[in-house]
C-alpha positions in Angstrom: 0.0 0.0 0.0 1.2 3.5 -0.9 -0.2 6.6 0.9 0.6 10.2 1.9 1.2 11.0 5.5 2.5 13.7 7.8 5.4 12.9 10.1 4.2 14.0 13.5 7.3 13.1 15.6 10.7 11.3 15.6 11.2 9.2 18.7 14.5 9.3 20.6 15.2 5.8 19.2 14.6 6.9 15.6 11.0 5.6 15.5 9.1 7.6 12.8 5.5 8.5 13.9 3.2 9.2 11.0 -0.4 10.3 10.6 -1.9 9.2 7.3 -3.6 12.1 5.4 -6.8 10.0 5.2 -7.0 10.1 9.0 -6.8 13.9 9.4 -10.6 14.6 9.3 -11.4 12.0 11.9 -8.6 13.1 14.1 -9.7 16.8 13.9 -13.3 15.7 14.8 -12.0 13.7 17.8 -9.9 16.6 19.0 -12.9 18.9 18.8 -14.9 16.4 20.9 -12.2 16.2 23.6 -12.0 20.0 23.9 -15.8 20.1 24.5 -15.7 17.3 27.0 -12.7 18.5 29.1 -12.6 22.1 30.3 -10.5 23.8 33.0 -7.7 22.2 34.9 -6.5 18.6 35.3 -7.0 16.3 38.3 -6.0 18.3 41.4 -6.6 15.6 44.1 -4.0 12.9 44.8 -4.3 9.9 42.4 -2.2 6.7 42.0 -1.2 6.6 38.4 -0.1 3.4 36.8 2.1 2.8 33.8 0.1 2.3 30.6 -3.0 4.0 32.0 -5.2 6.1 29.6 -5.6 9.8 30.3 -6.0 13.2 28.7 -3.2 15.8 28.9 -3.5 19.5 28.8 -0.5 20.5 26.6 1.6 23.7 26.8 -0.7 25.1 24.0 -3.7 24.6 26.5 -5.2 22.0 24.2 -6.3 18.6 25.6 -4.8 15.5 24.0 -5.3 11.7 24.4 -2.3 10.1 26.1 -1.0 7.2 28.1 1.3 7.0 31.1 4.8 6.0 29.9 6.7 6.3 33.3 5.7 7.2 36.9 8.3 9.1 39.0 7.0 11.2 41.8 4.9 14.2 41.0 6.1 14.4 37.4 4.8 11.8 34.9 6.2 10.8 31.5 3.3 10.6 29.1 3.0 9.7 25.4 0.6 11.5 23.2 -0.9 8.5 21.5 -2.2 10.4 18.4 1.1 12.2 17.7 3.8 9.9 19.2 5.9 12.3 21.2 6.8 11.7 24.9 6.8 14.5 27.4 7.3 15.0 31.2 4.1 16.6 32.6 3.1 17.6 36.2 0.2 15.6 37.5 -2.1 18.6 37.7 -2.2 18.7 33.9 -3.5 15.2 33.5 -6.9 13.6 33.9 -7.6 9.8 34.0 -10.3 8.7 31.6 -11.8 5.7 29.9 -13.4 8.0 27.3 -12.2 7.5 23.7 -10.2 4.3 24.6 -12.2 2.4 22.0 -10.8 4.7 19.2 -7.4 3.4 17.9 -4.4 5.8 17.9 -4.2 7.9 14.8 -0.5 7.9 14.5 1.5 4.9 13.4 5.0 4.0 14.7 7.3 3.1 11.8 10.8 1.9 11.0 12.7 2.0 7.8 12.6 -1.3 5.9 15.9 -3.3 5.7 17.8 -0.4 7.1 20.5 -1.0 9.8 21.6 2.0 11.8 25.4 2.3 12.4 26.1 0.7 15.8 22.7 -1.1 15.7 20.8 1.9 17.0 20.1 5.4 15.7 22.8 7.8 17.0 21.7 11.2 18.4 23.0 13.1 15.4 21.0 10.8 13.1 17.8 11.3 15.1 18.5 15.1 15.0 18.8 14.9 11.2 15.6 12.9 10.9 13.8 15.4 13.2 15.0 18.5 11.2 14.2 16.9 7.9 10.9 15.3 8.5 8.9 16.8 11.4 5.5 18.1 10.3 6.3 17.4 6.7 4.1 15.5 4.2 5.8 12.4 2.8 5.0 9.3 0.7 4.8 6.0 2.6 5.3 2.5 0.9 4.2 -0.3 3.3 6.8 -3.1 3.1 6.0 -5.4 6.0 3.3 -5.5 8.8 4.5 -6.0 12.4 4.0 -9.3 14.2 2.6 -7.5 17.2 -0.3 -5.0 16.5 1.5 -2.5 18.7 4.8 -3.0 16.9 6.4 -0.8 14.2 5.3 -0.8 10.6 8.2 -1.5 8.2 8.2 1.1 5.5 10.0 2.8 2.7 9.6 6.6 3.0 10.0 9.1 0.1 10.4 12.8 0.4 10.2 14.9 -2.8 10.8 11.7 -4.8 13.9 10.8 -2.8 14.3 7.6 -0.7 14.9 8.4 3.0 16.9 5.1 3.4 19.2 6.1 0.5 19.6 9.6 1.9 20.5 8.4 5.4 22.9 5.7 4.0 24.6 8.4 1.9 25.0 10.5 5.1 26.7 7.3 6.6 24.0 7.1 9.4 23.0 3.6 8.4 23.4 0.8 5.9 20.5 0.1 3.5 20.4 -3.6 2.8 18.6 -3.1 -0.5 21.2 -1.2 -2.4 19.2 -1.4 -5.6 17.1 1.5 -4.3 20.2 3.7 -4.2 21.2 2.8 -7.7 17.7 3.1 -9.1 17.2 6.5 -7.6 20.7 7.7 -8.7 20.5 10.3 -6.0 24.0 11.7 -6.2 25.4 10.5 -9.5 27.1 13.5 -11.1 29.6 12.0 -13.5 27.0 11.1 -16.1 25.9 13.6 -18.7 22.2 14.0 -17.9 20.0 16.7 -19.6 16.7 18.3 -18.9 13.4 17.3 -20.6 11.8 19.9 -22.8 8.3 21.2 -22.1 5.7 19.8 -24.7 4.1 22.7 -26.6 0.4 23.4 -27.1 -1.1 23.0 -30.6 -0.4 26.0 -32.9 -3.3 28.4 -33.1 -4.7 27.3 -29.7 -4.9 30.1 -27.1 -3.3 29.2 -23.7 -2.6 31.2 -20.5 1.0 32.2 -19.8 3.2 34.3 -17.6 6.4 36.0 -18.8 9.3 35.0 -16.4 12.2 36.8 -18.1 12.8 39.3 -20.9 16.0 39.2 -23.0 14.7 41.9 -25.3 11.2 43.3 -26.2 11.0 40.5 -28.8 12.7 37.6 -27.1 11.1 36.4 -23.8 10.7 33.3 -21.6 7.2 32.1 -20.8 5.7 29.6 -18.4 2.4 27.8 -19.1 -0.3 28.6 -16.5 -3.5 26.8 -15.6 -6.6 28.6 -16.8 -8.4 27.7 -13.6 -11.2 26.2 -15.6 -10.6 22.4 -15.4 -13.3 21.5 -17.9 -11.7 23.7 -20.6 -8.2 23.0 -19.5 -6.1 21.4 -22.3 -4.0 18.3 -21.6 -0.9 20.3 -22.0 -2.0 22.8 -19.4 -3.0 20.1 -16.9 0.3 18.3 -17.4 2.3 21.6 -17.0 0.4 22.5 -13.8 0.9 19.0 -12.3 4.6 19.1 -13.2 5.0 22.6 -11.7 3.4 21.6 -8.4 5.4 18.4 -8.1 8.7 20.2 -9.0 8.0 22.9 -6.4 7.6 20.2 -3.7 10.7 18.4 -4.8 12.7 21.6 -4.8 11.5 22.5 -1.3 12.9 19.2 0.0 16.2 19.8 -2.0 16.6 23.1 -0.2 16.4 21.3 3.1 19.2 18.9 2.2 21.2 21.1 -0.1 24.3 21.2 2.2 24.6 17.5 1.9 24.8 17.6 -1.9 28.4 17.6 -3.3 29.8 20.7 -5.0 30.2 20.6 -8.8 33.6 19.4 -10.0 32.6 19.1 -13.7 31.9 22.3 -15.6 30.8 21.0 -18.9 28.5 23.3 -20.9 24.8 22.6 -20.5 25.4 20.4 -17.5 22.3 20.4 -15.2 23.0 21.5 -11.6 21.4 23.3 -8.6 22.3 27.0 -8.2 21.7 29.4 -5.4 19.8 32.5 -6.5 20.0 35.9 -4.8 17.0 35.1 -2.6 19.1 32.4 -0.9 17.1 29.5 -2.4 18.4 26.8 -4.7 16.8 26.2 -8.1 17.4 24.0 -11.2 20.0 25.5 -13.5 22.4 24.7 -16.3 26.0 25.8 -16.9 26.6 28.1 -19.9 30.2 29.3 -19.7 33.1 30.2 -17.4 33.3 34.0 -17.2 36.3 34.3 -15.0 39.1 32.0 -13.9 40.5 33.6 -10.7 38.3 33.3 -8.7 36.2 30.9 -10.9 32.9 32.6 -11.9 30.4 30.7 -14.0 27.4 31.9 -16.0 24.3 29.8 -15.3 20.7 29.9 -16.5 17.8 29.0 -14.3 15.9 26.7 -16.6 12.5 27.1 -14.9 12.6 30.9 -15.3 15.0 31.8 -18.1 17.0 34.2 -15.9 20.8 34.3 -15.8 23.3 34.6 -13.0 27.1 34.7 -12.7 27.9 32.6 -9.6 31.0 31.3 -7.8 31.4 27.5 -7.6 30.4 27.6 -3.9 26.8 28.4 -5.1 26.6 25.4 -7.5 25.8 21.8 -6.4 25.2 18.4 -8.0 21.5 18.0 -8.9 19.7 14.8 -7.6 18.7 12.8 -10.7 15.1 12.6 -9.8 14.8 16.4 -10.4 15.6 15.7 -14.1 12.3 14.0 -14.7 10.4 17.3 -14.7 10.4 19.2 -18.0 11.9 22.7 -17.9 9.2 25.2 -17.0 10.4 28.2 -19.0 10.2 28.2 -22.8 12.2 30.7 -24.9 9.9 32.3 -27.6 10.0 35.2 -30.1 7.1 37.6 -30.2 5.6 38.1 -33.6 4.1 41.2 -35.3 6.7 44.0 -34.5 10.3 45.0 -34.9 12.6 47.8 -33.6 11.5 51.3 -34.7 13.9 52.6 -37.3 13.6 56.2 -36.0 13.9 55.4 -32.2 16.0 58.4 -31.0 16.7 57.0 -27.5 20.5 56.7 -27.2 20.5 54.2 -24.3 20.5 50.8 -26.0 20.5 47.2 -24.8 24.2 46.3 -24.9 23.7 42.8 -26.2 20.8 43.7 -28.5 21.6 47.3 -29.7 18.7 47.4 -32.2 16.4 47.9 -29.2 16.4 50.9 -26.8 16.4 50.3 -23.0 13.1 52.4 -22.9 11.5 49.8 -25.2 12.6 47.0 -22.9 11.3 48.7 -19.8 8.0 49.5 -21.5 7.6 45.9 -22.4 8.4 44.9 -18.8 5.5 47.1 -17.6 3.2 45.5 -20.2 3.9 41.9 -19.1 5.2 41.9 -15.5 2.7 40.3 -13.0 0.0 40.2 -15.7 -2.3 37.3 -16.7 -1.4 36.9 -20.4 -2.4 34.5 -23.1 -0.6 33.3 -26.2 -1.0 31.3 -29.3 1.8 29.6 -31.2 2.4 30.7 -34.8 5.4 28.6 -35.7 7.7 26.2 -33.9 10.6 26.1 -36.4 13.2 27.5 -36.7 12.2 29.4 -33.5 9.1 29.1 -31.4 7.2 32.2 -32.4 4.0 33.4 -30.6 1.4 36.1 -30.5 1.2 37.5 -27.0 -2.0 39.1 -25.6 -2.5 41.2 -22.5 -5.3 40.7 -20.0 -7.4 43.2 -22.1 -7.0 40.7 -25.1 -5.0 43.2 -27.1 -1.5 42.4 -28.5 1.1 43.5 -25.9 3.4 45.1 -28.4 0.8 47.7 -29.5 1.9 50.0 -26.5 5.4 50.1 -28.0 4.1 51.0 -31.4 2.0 53.8 -29.9 5.1 55.2 -28.2 7.2 55.0 -31.3 9.5 52.4 -29.8 8.6 49.7 -32.3 6.9 49.4 -35.6 4.6 46.8 -37.2 6.3 43.9 -38.9 4.1 42.1 -41.5 
């Protein structure tokens, strides 16, 4: 069985406690009932608590939770929150013994990684800290591998985060040995000596209108676009639906990669067009490809962020190997030429685009104002030799008409 779950807690022994997404509604309903049933303080009179006894606990957030007594020692008790997994020391005045809700099974499931042996036969503290930082409160994909012999035992699972195997990741970090090494090879998590490449985005049918956003402008005529969802699922084309799904899955995978990026090796191969992860000015890491070495001492490399079209000159410290599972998503940004206009022959503005001097900087900034943050639509005219489109603003007019009105461009039949 494969299902989505949220990791609620990592036990001190490395046990992974998960709450299946399908349980969330029932858990929220039970929590609401408990809050209505128990109000005020815990039991204030002396009471002889026993290990394993059912109770409710008033947490530090003043919310009541189901729990059981894990250890009894004086006036402070160790309790385990049975629907979340974590263990806490609580003064007796915050507990209340109850037989209410004992017929409802715990909503969280204790799990262990399948065929994974921790170094030293138990999870070391730094490995537990790593699991905690990586997984707590995150949504993951669970593959059930083996049921426990005892109903209260741990479920044996394979866990995937953003398409990456947790066992493979922990083995790479040298926290454990994964008995099934095929998973590591199949995933190809950290192979960087191959010559992989990105998949290209499939294009809509020529003549068909589709929603887009402009992510980068090279000149008023050369831009990078991303396909958007129209929001109307009945009229959504197959290309739009696929692009939207890829974009959402890619964003999730990149979120995970940003969490583990310090564990990924730095680039040692600087072959042109090589896929990599690169750090942008916002401090986040995105998919990129190498274009050229711009400086040798210190080494500076020109990269392009393939999902946006933007460029950056970066030192090698801001480039990392890309996990191979990130290559299965097509590049999100498509380079296109806009049809219907050309630079004005009598444009008197002296400030020109250095790499495209036929255009004035004023024309470029005017085009930026026309497209930035706008809901645009496009239709493809030709795909060869270059992808050429007509681009329309949210008023359904061609975006380049503003440049023509201002004398910054002229019609090109």
